[in-house]
C-alpha positions in Angstrom: -44.0 -152.6 -60.8 -46.6 -153.9 -63.3 -49.8 -155.1 -61.6 -49.4 -158.4 -63.5 -45.9 -159.0 -62.0 -45.2 -160.8 -58.7 -42.4 -160.1 -56.3 -40.9 -163.4 -57.2 -37.5 -163.8 -58.8 -36.6 -166.8 -61.0 -33.4 -168.5 -61.7 -33.6 -170.3 -65.1 -30.7 -172.8 -65.2 -29.3 -174.2 -68.4 -27.0 -177.1 -69.0 -26.3 -180.8 -69.1 -25.1 -182.5 -65.9 -23.6 -185.3 -68.0 -21.2 -182.9 -69.7 -18.8 -182.0 -66.9 -18.8 -178.2 -66.3 -21.8 -177.7 -68.5 -23.7 -179.0 -65.4 -23.2 -175.7 -63.6 -26.8 -174.7 -64.2 -28.3 -178.0 -63.1 -26.1 -178.0 -60.0 -27.5 -174.6 -59.1 -31.0 -175.9 -59.7 -30.3 -178.8 -57.4 -29.0 -176.5 -54.6 -32.0 -174.2 -54.9 -34.4 -177.2 -54.8 -32.7 -178.7 -51.7 -32.4 -175.4 -49.9 -34.7 -172.8 -51.4 -33.7 -169.1 -51.3 -36.3 -166.7 -50.0 -38.0 -164.8 -52.8 -36.6 -167.0 -55.5 -37.7 -170.1 -57.4 -35.8 -172.2 -59.9 -36.8 -173.5 -63.2 -34.3 -176.1 -64.6 -34.2 -175.6 -68.4 -31.6 -178.4 -69.0 -30.2 -178.5 -72.5 -33.4 -177.0 -74.0 -34.3 -173.9 -72.0 -36.7 -172.8 -74.8 -39.0 -175.6 -73.7 -39.6 -174.0 -70.3 -39.9 -170.3 -71.2 -43.7 -170.7 -70.8 -43.3 -171.9 -67.3 -41.1 -169.0 -66.4 -43.6 -166.5 -67.9 -46.5 -168.1 -66.1 -44.8 -167.3 -62.8 -44.9 -163.5 -63.7 -41.6 -162.8 -62.0 -40.1 -159.3 -61.6 -36.7 -160.7 -62.4 -35.1 -163.6 -64.2 -31.5 -164.7 -63.9 -30.4 -167.1 -66.6 -27.4 -169.2 -65.5 -25.3 -171.3 -67.9 -21.7 -172.4 -68.5 -20.2 -170.0 -71.1 -16.8 -170.2 -72.7 -15.7 -166.6 -72.3 -12.0 -167.4 -72.5 -11.6 -166.6 -68.8 -10.2 -168.6 -65.8 -12.4 -171.6 -65.0 -15.0 -170.7 -62.4 -15.0 -167.0 -63.3 -18.5 -165.6 -63.2 -19.6 -162.7 -65.5 -22.8 -160.9 -66.4 -23.1 -161.0 -70.2 -25.1 -158.4 -72.1 -27.7 -160.3 -74.1 -27.0 -158.0 -77.0 -23.4 -159.4 -77.1 -24.3 -163.1 -77.1 -25.0 -163.4 -80.8 -21.9 -161.5 -81.8 -19.6 -163.4 -79.5 -18.4 -166.9 -79.7 -20.0 -168.4 -76.6 -19.8 -172.1 -76.3 -23.3 -173.6 -76.3 -24.4 -177.2 -76.1 -28.1 -176.2 -76.6 -30.5 -176.4 -79.5 -31.2 -172.7 -79.8 -29.0 -169.7 -78.9 -29.6 -168.3 -75.4 -30.1 -164.9 -77.0 -33.4 -166.3 -78.4 -34.5 -167.5 -75.0 -33.6 -164.2 -73.3 -35.4 -162.2 -76.0 -38.5 -164.3 -75.4 -38.4 -163.7 -71.7 -37.8 -159.9 -72.2 -41.2 -159.7 -74.0 -42.9 -160.1 -70.6 -40.2 -159.5 -67.9 -38.5 -156.2 -67.4 -35.4 -157.5 -65.7 -33.5 -160.4 -67.4 -29.9 -161.1 -66.6 -27.6 -163.7 -68.2 -24.9 -165.0 -65.9 -22.1 -167.1 -67.4 -19.8 -169.4 -65.5 -16.5 -170.2 -67.3 -16.1 -173.9 -67.7 -12.9 -175.9 -67.8 -14.0 -179.3 -69.0 -17.1 -179.9 -71.1 -17.2 -183.5 -72.2 -19.5 -186.5 -71.8 -19.2 -188.3 -68.5 -16.6 -186.0 -67.0 -17.2 -184.7 -63.4 -17.7 -181.1 -62.7 -14.4 -179.4 -61.8 -13.8 -177.8 -58.4 -13.5 -174.2 -59.7 -16.9 -174.4 -61.3 -18.5 -176.1 -58.3 -17.1 -173.3 -56.1 -18.5 -170.7 -58.6 -22.0 -172.3 -58.5 -21.9 -172.2 -54.6 -20.8 -168.6 -54.6 -23.6 -167.6 -57.0 -26.1 -169.5 -54.8 -24.9 -167.6 -51.7 -25.3 -164.3 -53.6 -28.9 -164.8 -54.5 -30.5 -163.8 -51.2 -28.8 -160.4 -51.3 -29.3 -159.9 -55.1 -29.9 -156.2 -56.0 -29.8 -154.8 -59.5 -27.1 -156.7 -61.4 -26.2 -158.7 -58.3 -22.9 -156.9 -58.1 -21.3 -159.3 -60.5 -18.6 -158.1 -63.0 -19.6 -157.7 -66.6 -17.9 -159.5 -69.4 -16.1 -157.1 -71.7 -16.1 -158.4 -75.3 -12.6 -158.6 -76.8 -13.4 -156.0 -79.4 -14.4 -153.5 -76.7 -11.3 -154.2 -74.7 -9.1 -153.6 -77.8 -10.9 -150.4 -78.6 -12.2 -151.9 -81.9 -15.8 -151.5 -82.8 
């Protein structure tokens, strides 16, 4: 571990709680604030996570897990790790100003371990409540944090072209 790196892990949540299931990230931030997880801190990036990258870097974490609702054409509530290299080439729903690939690349300049966790939304629309499958997924992810090792044991999203054998 780099001498400038702490033992702290950070969850950077992304999303808008006024947009139904896009509030998955803010809900996780709320859970972590109300009942902190040992070894972890949370930074709520809201709809503009690029505005808090400096706060995450200042913590000098050994690991960052970025969590956002992501339309991966899966069953609502499904959770997947997404390779940051695949974000730009895939159609991933985003309600944010800059692509998350930009934010992740910024974090990787200083932090060795950066993971992107997507939660499949069902309804993303103004003033809609969060659906039950997404609420359950957020709670499951929250429960997993304390035992997180490596990639957290989460399944990886396989881009459609890889599943079809097309490059």
